[in-house]
Biotite code that builds the C-alpha atoms (Angstrom):
import biotite.structure as struc

atoms = struc.array([
    struc.Atom([73.067, 31.725, -35.584], chain_id="A", res_id=1, res_name="MET", atom_name="CA", element="C"),
    struc.Atom([75.747, 33.849, -33.589], chain_id="A", res_id=2, res_name="ILE", atom_name="CA", element="C"),
    struc.Atom([77.310, 30.603, -32.377], chain_id="A", res_id=3, res_name="GLU", atom_name="CA", element="C"),
    struc.Atom([77.567, 29.086, -35.651], chain_id="A", res_id=4, res_name="GLU", atom_name="CA", element="C"),
    struc.Atom([79.142, 32.201, -36.920], chain_id="A", res_id=5, res_name="ARG", atom_name="CA", element="C"),
    struc.Atom([81.561, 32.245, -34.076], chain_id="A", res_id=6, res_name="LEU", atom_name="CA", element="C"),
    struc.Atom([82.434, 28.325, -34.883], chain_id="A", res_id=7, res_name="ILE", atom_name="CA", element="C"),
    struc.Atom([82.877, 29.188, -38.482], chain_id="A", res_id=8, res_name="ASP", atom_name="CA", element="C"),
    struc.Atom([85.290, 32.271, -37.617], chain_id="A", res_id=9, res_name="ILE", atom_name="CA", element="C"),
    struc.Atom([87.283, 30.028, -35.141], chain_id="A", res_id=10, res_name="GLU", atom_name="CA", element="C"),
    struc.Atom([87.672, 27.286, -37.946], chain_id="A", res_id=11, res_name="SER", atom_name="CA", element="C"),
    struc.Atom([88.788, 29.858, -40.318], chain_id="A", res_id=12, res_name="LYS", atom_name="CA", element="C"),
    struc.Atom([91.416, 31.338, -37.820], chain_id="A", res_id=13, res_name="ILE", atom_name="CA", element="C"),
    struc.Atom([92.626, 27.805, -36.868], chain_id="A", res_id=14, res_name="SER", atom_name="CA", element="C"),
    struc.Atom([93.048, 26.773, -40.856], chain_id="A", res_id=15, res_name="TYR", atom_name="CA", element="C"),
    struc.Atom([94.869, 30.250, -41.321], chain_id="A", res_id=16, res_name="GLN", atom_name="CA", element="C"),
    struc.Atom([97.216, 29.703, -38.389], chain_id="A", res_id=17, res_name="GLU", atom_name="CA", element="C"),
    struc.Atom([98.078, 26.180, -39.876], chain_id="A", res_id=18, res_name="ASP", atom_name="CA", element="C"),
    struc.Atom([98.756, 27.677, -43.260], chain_id="A", res_id=19, res_name="THR", atom_name="CA", element="C"),
    struc.Atom([101.005, 30.423, -41.762], chain_id="A", res_id=20, res_name="ILE", atom_name="CA", element="C"),
    struc.Atom([102.902, 27.734, -40.060], chain_id="A", res_id=21, res_name="GLN", atom_name="CA", element="C"),
    struc.Atom([103.254, 25.772, -43.240], chain_id="A", res_id=22, res_name="GLU", atom_name="CA", element="C"),
    struc.Atom([104.291, 28.738, -45.221], chain_id="A", res_id=23, res_name="LEU", atom_name="CA", element="C"),
    struc.Atom([106.895, 29.416, -42.405], chain_id="A", res_id=24, res_name="ASN", atom_name="CA", element="C"),
    struc.Atom([108.286, 26.257, -42.926], chain_id="A", res_id=25, res_name="LYS", atom_name="CA", element="C"),
    struc.Atom([108.500, 26.636, -46.532], chain_id="A", res_id=26, res_name="VAL", atom_name="CA", element="C"),
    struc.Atom([110.185, 29.986, -46.348], chain_id="A", res_id=27, res_name="ILE", atom_name="CA", element="C"),
    struc.Atom([112.686, 28.736, -43.930], chain_id="A", res_id=28, res_name="TYR", atom_name="CA", element="C"),
    struc.Atom([113.561, 25.742, -46.022], chain_id="A", res_id=29, res_name="GLN", atom_name="CA", element="C"),
    struc.Atom([113.936, 28.187, -49.149], chain_id="A", res_id=30, res_name="GLN", atom_name="CA", element="C"),
    struc.Atom([116.363, 30.554, -47.468], chain_id="A", res_id=31, res_name="GLN", atom_name="CA", element="C"),
    struc.Atom([118.475, 27.451, -46.626], chain_id="A", res_id=32, res_name="LYS", atom_name="CA", element="C"),
    struc.Atom([118.699, 26.473, -50.064], chain_id="A", res_id=33, res_name="GLN", atom_name="CA", element="C"),
    struc.Atom([119.472, 29.952, -51.100], chain_id="A", res_id=34, res_name="ILE", atom_name="CA", element="C"),
    struc.Atom([122.152, 30.095, -48.716], chain_id="A", res_id=35, res_name="ASP", atom_name="CA", element="C"),
    struc.Atom([123.570, 26.733, -50.031], chain_id="A", res_id=36, res_name="ARG", atom_name="CA", element="C"),
    struc.Atom([123.214, 28.082, -53.580], chain_id="A", res_id=37, res_name="LEU", atom_name="CA", element="C"),
    struc.Atom([124.938, 31.207, -52.938], chain_id="A", res_id=38, res_name="GLU", atom_name="CA", element="C"),
    struc.Atom([127.964, 29.429, -51.297], chain_id="A", res_id=39, res_name="ALA", atom_name="CA", element="C"),
    struc.Atom([128.216, 27.268, -54.394], chain_id="A", res_id=40, res_name="ILE", atom_name="CA", element="C"),
    struc.Atom([128.146, 30.200, -56.554], chain_id="A", res_id=41, res_name="CYS", atom_name="CA", element="C"),
    struc.Atom([131.019, 32.010, -54.769], chain_id="A", res_id=42, res_name="SER", atom_name="CA", element="C"),
    struc.Atom([132.989, 28.796, -54.963], chain_id="A", res_id=43, res_name="SER", atom_name="CA", element="C"),
    struc.Atom([132.443, 28.757, -58.667], chain_id="A", res_id=44, res_name="LEU", atom_name="CA", element="C"),
    struc.Atom([133.128, 32.315, -59.046], chain_id="A", res_id=45, res_name="ILE", atom_name="CA", element="C"),
    struc.Atom([136.522, 31.620, -57.118], chain_id="A", res_id=46, res_name="ASN", atom_name="CA", element="C"),
    struc.Atom([137.248, 28.576, -59.405], chain_id="A", res_id=47, res_name="ASN", atom_name="CA", element="C"),
    struc.Atom([136.489, 30.554, -62.458], chain_id="A", res_id=48, res_name="VAL", atom_name="CA", element="C"),
    struc.Atom([139.099, 33.249, -61.429], chain_id="A", res_id=49, res_name="ARG", atom_name="CA", element="C"),
    struc.Atom([141.808, 30.793, -60.420], chain_id="A", res_id=50, res_name="ASP", atom_name="CA", element="C"),
    struc.Atom([141.329, 28.843, -63.669], chain_id="A", res_id=51, res_name="ILE", atom_name="CA", element="C"),
    struc.Atom([141.437, 32.334, -65.637], chain_id="A", res_id=52, res_name="SER", atom_name="CA", element="C"),
    struc.Atom([144.691, 33.500, -63.841], chain_id="A", res_id=53, res_name="ASP", atom_name="CA", element="C"),
    struc.Atom([146.346, 30.011, -64.533], chain_id="A", res_id=54, res_name="ALA", atom_name="CA", element="C"),
    struc.Atom([145.543, 30.217, -68.420], chain_id="A", res_id=55, res_name="MET", atom_name="CA", element="C"),
    struc.Atom([146.861, 33.818, -68.398], chain_id="A", res_id=56, res_name="ALA", atom_name="CA", element="C"),
    struc.Atom([150.082, 32.814, -66.912], chain_id="A", res_id=57, res_name="VAL", atom_name="CA", element="C"),
    struc.Atom([150.394, 29.945, -69.183], chain_id="A", res_id=58, res_name="ASN", atom_name="CA", element="C"),
    struc.Atom([149.456, 32.062, -72.072], chain_id="A", res_id=59, res_name="SER", atom_name="CA", element="C"),
    struc.Atom([152.303, 34.458, -71.399], chain_id="A", res_id=60, res_name="ILE", atom_name="CA", element="C"),
    struc.Atom([154.815, 31.673, -70.606], chain_id="A", res_id=61, res_name="ALA", atom_name="CA", element="C"),
    struc.Atom([154.081, 30.037, -74.056], chain_id="A", res_id=62, res_name="ASN", atom_name="CA", element="C"),
    struc.Atom([154.256, 33.062, -76.290], chain_id="A", res_id=63, res_name="GLU", atom_name="CA", element="C"),
    struc.Atom([157.310, 32.984, -78.584], chain_id="A", res_id=64, res_name="LYS", atom_name="CA", element="C"),
    struc.Atom([159.620, 35.879, -78.142], chain_id="A", res_id=65, res_name="PRO", atom_name="CA", element="C"),
    struc.Atom([159.076, 38.702, -80.826], chain_id="A", res_id=66, res_name="PRO", atom_name="CA", element="C"),
    struc.Atom([162.442, 37.749, -82.682], chain_id="A", res_id=67, res_name="HIS", atom_name="CA", element="C"),
    struc.Atom([161.558, 34.220, -82.946], chain_id="A", res_id=68, res_name="TYR", atom_name="CA", element="C"),
])
């Protein structure tokens, strides 16, 4: 009886260790993906700022003088 319980507990611990390892792998992969997505977002923000600045300069350059 005690031996069966011990075997059952050891089996459950082994299963939990495997589950923890798999979860750690998933978390690691998710963090890598988050890092990539953050880099992409930063790049996109910079691109939008550059385009916005360029449009503002073009808008000022294309304005007609007030006396026109």
